[in-house]
C-alpha positions in Angstrom: -111.9 -0.6 -103.4 -112.1 3.0 -101.5 -109.0 3.2 -101.3 -108.3 2.7 -105.3 -110.6 5.2 -105.6 -108.7 7.7 -103.8 -106.1 7.4 -105.3 -107.5 7.4 -109.0 -109.5 11.0 -107.9 -105.6 12.3 -106.1 -104.6 11.3 -109.6 -106.6 12.9 -111.7 -106.5 15.6 -109.3 -102.6 15.9 -109.7 -103.1 16.4 -113.3 -105.3 18.8 -112.9 -103.4 20.8 -111.0 -100.6 20.0 -113.7 -102.5 21.9 -116.1 -103.5 24.1 -114.1 -99.9 25.5 -113.0 -99.0 25.1 -116.7 -101.1 28.1 -117.4 -100.7 29.9 -114.2 -96.6 30.0 -115.6 -98.0 31.3 -119.2 -99.8 34.1 -117.6 -97.2 35.4 -116.4 -94.7 34.3 -119.2 -92.4 32.6 -117.3 -91.6 29.7 -120.0 -89.3 28.3 -117.7 -91.6 26.9 -115.2 -93.9 26.4 -118.2 -91.6 23.7 -119.5 -90.9 22.3 -116.3 -94.0 20.7 -116.3 -93.3 19.1 -119.7 -91.3 16.5 -120.9 -89.4 18.4 -123.5 -88.9 15.3 -126.2 -93.1 15.0 -126.1 -95.0 16.4 -128.5 -97.4 19.4 -129.7 -99.8 20.0 -132.1 -101.2 23.3 -132.8 -104.0 21.8 -135.0 -105.5 24.4 -137.2 -101.7 25.3 -138.4 -102.3 21.4 -139.6 -97.8 19.4 -140.0 -96.4 22.7 -140.0 -97.7 23.5 -136.0 -96.0 20.3 -134.8 -93.3 19.4 -133.1 -91.4 18.8 -130.0 -92.6 20.6 -126.8 -89.0 22.4 -126.2 -88.3 23.3 -128.8 -91.3 24.1 -131.4 -93.9 24.6 -128.4 -91.0 26.5 -126.4 -90.3 29.0 -129.4 -94.2 29.4 -130.3 -95.6 30.3 -126.5 -92.2 32.6 -126.7 -93.2 34.7 -129.7 -96.6 35.3 -129.0 -95.5 36.7 -125.4 -92.7 38.7 -127.2 -95.4 39.8 -130.2 -98.6 40.1 -127.8 -97.1 42.0 -124.2 -100.4 41.8 -122.4 -101.1 38.0 -123.7 -103.0 36.5 -121.1 -105.4 33.3 -120.1 -108.7 32.2 -118.5 -109.3 28.7 -117.8 -113.2 28.4 -118.1 -113.4 24.4 -118.0 -110.8 21.1 -116.8 -112.3 17.6 -117.2 -109.7 14.7 -117.2 -111.4 12.3 -119.7 -111.2 8.1 -119.1 -107.9 7.8 -121.0 -106.2 10.1 -118.2 -105.5 13.3 -120.5 -106.9 16.4 -119.5 -109.1 18.9 -121.5 -108.9 22.5 -121.2 -111.5 25.1 -122.6 -109.2 28.5 -122.4 -110.1 32.1 -123.1 -106.7 33.5 -124.3 -106.4 37.3 -125.8 -103.9 39.6 -125.7 -103.0 43.3 -127.8 -100.6 43.0 -130.7 -97.8 44.4 -130.5 -95.2 43.4 -133.1 -95.5 41.4 -136.3 -96.9 37.6 -135.6 -96.9 34.5 -138.0 -97.4 36.8 -140.7 -99.8 39.1 -139.8 -98.9 42.6 -139.2 -99.6 44.2 -136.3 -102.0 46.9 -136.0 -102.6 47.6 -132.2 -105.5 45.0 -132.5 -107.0 43.2 -129.3 -107.6 39.6 -129.4 -109.9 36.8 -128.1 -110.3 33.7 -128.2 -111.4 30.1 -126.8 -108.8 27.1 -127.3 -109.2 23.4 -126.4 -105.9 22.3 -124.7 -105.7 18.9 -124.3 -102.6 16.9 -122.5 -101.5 14.1 -121.8 -98.6 12.9 -119.5 -96.3 10.2 -118.6 -95.6 7.5 -116.2 -94.0 10.3 -113.8 -97.1 12.9 -114.9 -94.9 15.0 -116.6 -96.9 16.6 -120.2 -95.8 14.2 -122.7 -98.9 15.6 -125.7 -100.4 18.8 -126.2 -103.1 19.2 -129.0 -104.2 22.9 -129.0 -106.9 24.0 -130.7 -109.1 27.3 -131.6 -110.5 29.2 -134.7 -108.0 30.4 -136.4 -109.8 32.2 -138.9 -111.3 34.5 -136.2 -108.1 35.0 -134.3 -107.4 36.6 -138.0 -110.0 38.5 -138.1 -109.3 39.8 -135.2 -106.3 41.0 -135.9 -106.9 42.7 -139.1 -106.7 40.0 -142.0 
C-alpha cells in the first residue's frame, strides 16, 4: 500500500512539474517547448471568450499564445499556486502581466500595462501530456487596464 501511495505522489509531482515547465516556457516565450508538453489535438478553452475562445491546443492555443507574445513583448507570469485535484487535473493560479506594444484582439495599443490573475486547469492523457486546458480570467478588468 505504501508503494502505491508513493507512486501516486510521484505522478502528482510529475503533473505539477509539467505545468510549471509550461509556464517557464511561456515566460521564456518558447512556444515550441510549450507545445512539446501538449497533445496538439487536445482542447483549449479561454473561458471568457465563449465559443470563439475554443479550439485545439496545437492550432488555436498556439496562435493565441504567439499573438500575445507578439503584442506584449515583455509578457511574463508568476505561478502563485498549483494543486492536483481529485480527478488528476492540475489547477494553477497564475498572475500574468505585460505592456501592450501592438493592437490585440480589437484593443488598440496605448502602451498600457496589465496585470491579471488567471486560473489554468490542465488535464492529462495516459502519457502525462496536457490534453485539455481551461483558462479563466476577468476579461473586463483586462480590457479596462488596456484602456477600453
